[in-house]
N, C-alpha and C positions, 0 to 999 in steps of 0.2 A: 602448598601455600594456601592459607585460609582465605576463603572468599572467592577463589578462582578455580574453575574447572577447565583443563586444557584439552583441546581436541585437534586432530588433524583432519581437515576436510579437503580431500583431493589436492593436497599440497598447501592448502591454506592453514596456517597455524592460528588457532583461535583460543582466546581465554574468556570463557563465559563468567560473568560476575554474578555471584549469588546462586541460590538453588535454582536449577533449571534455566539459568541465564536471565533471570527476571531483571537484573540490574544493568543489562547491556552486554556488549561483547567487545573485546579488544582483538584486533586483527594485526598480525605481524607481517612486516615486509622488510626485506634486506635494506632497502633504501630509506625507509621512513620509520623503522622501529614499530612500536605498538601504537595503533590508531583506534580511538574509541568510536563505537557506533552505539548511540543511545537506544535504550529500549523503546520500542514503538516506531523506530525508523525502518525504512524499506530494506536497507542492507541488513540490519539486525534481524528483521523478519525472515529474510531469505536464509541466513545462516542458522537461525533458531529452528526453522522448519526442517532444514536439511539434517541438523544434528538430532533434534528431539522428536520430530514427527516421522521422519523418513529413515532415521538411523543410518545415515550415510557417512557419518564422521566416526573416526576411531579415537577413543579416549586415550590420552597420553598423560604421563605423570609429570610433575615439576622436574624430577630428575631427568626424564627423557628430553625435556626442553633444554635444560642446562647442558646435557650431553651433546646437543646440537650447536653448542657455543652461543646460545641466546640468553641474554640477561632476562630474568623474570621481571614482569611489570609489577608496579605497585598498584594496589587497588585504588583507582582514582575516586575523588569525591564526585559523586554522581549528580549531574544536573537532573532536574525533575524529568520524569518520563515524558517523552514527546507524544502529544495526542496523535493517534494514527491519522486522523484527517488532515493534519498539518503537512503531511507528505504530498498532498495533492492540491493543485491550483484551483482556487475558488473565485477568483476575480480576474477580469481582463479589461483593458481600455476599450471603450466602445468602438474606437476606430479599428480594432482588430476583429470585431464581430462581422461576419458576412452581412452585406448591406440589406438584403431582404429580411434576414432575421432581426437585424438591428432595428429596422423600421417597425416591425411587428412588436418587438419588445418595448421600444420607446413609446409606442402608442398605448400599450397596456400599462406601462409603469412597472408592473410585476405580474407574473404568471406562474402557475404550477404546471410542470411537465412531469411525465411518468417514465421513469428509467427502469429498464429490465436488465438485470445482471444474470449472467450465466456461469455455472460451475460445471466443468467437465468432471463427472463423477469418477471416471476411470483414472484420469490424471490425478485427482485428489487422493484416490486410494493407492495408486501405484507409482505416481510420478514424483515431481520435485516438491510438492506441497499443495496447500489449498489456496486457490485464487478464484475470485469472482470478478469477471470482466464485463464491461458494458456491451450489451448485444443490440439494444434498440431503445429509442426514446419516442414517446407518443405524446401528442397534444391531448388526446382523448383517453380517459381512464378505462373505458370499456374495451377499447382496442388493446391497451396495454395488458389488461387482465387476461384477455383471450390469448395473447402472445405468451404470457408468463406461465401458462400451464406447463407443468414439468413433463419431461419425456424420460424413457428408461436410461438414456445416456446423459441427459442434462437436468440439473436442478436450476430453477429460475427463481429469482427474487425480485420483487417489485419495490421500487423506492420512489416516493414523491420528492421532487426537487423544486424549490421555489427560486425563480430567477427574478431579480429586481434590478432596476436601473437606478444608479446614483447619478442624477443629472448634474449635481454640483461638481462632482469629481470626474464626470464623463467616463464612468466605469459600469460594467455589468458584474453583479455579484450572484453567486449561487449559494444557497443554504444547503451545504453538503453534510449529511449525517452519516459519514463513511464509517463503517464498522470494520473491525479487524478482518483481514483476508480480502476485503473489497478494494479494488484498484480502479478508480475513475476520477476524472477531473472535469472542470468546466469545459476544457477543450474537447474532451470526448463527447460531452452532452451536445455541444454546438455542432460538432462533426456529424453526429447521428441525427440531430434535428434537421440538418440540411437534406436528409433523405426521409424524414418522418412523414408517415401518411397523414 
């Protein structure tokens, strides 16, 4: 079927849309039929990495899908690709921010903190995919730079994140410039700030 590439990923029947799945992926279930996961979503990323980066999926033909008694999906009209950063929370009501942090942030109005992301090189090479997770957040740039030095097992990336208080809406916003494979949210930053030196 033009436009679709079928794969079996450990019992999950998938139909990647377009070359290399760049248009999204359809996931089949007995109870719900074909469900679309747009390109740029977390679920799409997990399936995409498993199939095309880690080669854990077995390519199957449209005839194999039909032989299972499953109707082939039609290629859906694709919504625009979802920006990767939209998968992660970037604002919170101020009432949900721990009190000590909230007071400091409200007094400053806005402040830049320094986030260090870690990538387990072994896991990226031989595991389920490439993922960069938050390891630490620092108030001071020099401490963050020192912590961010790579090790043989870990690659570390430094990100500056501006936190700003919207007093009229009583919200805290983070300017997150999350790139593909990075997994963090405002919640992670606040959790790590609670223990930041």
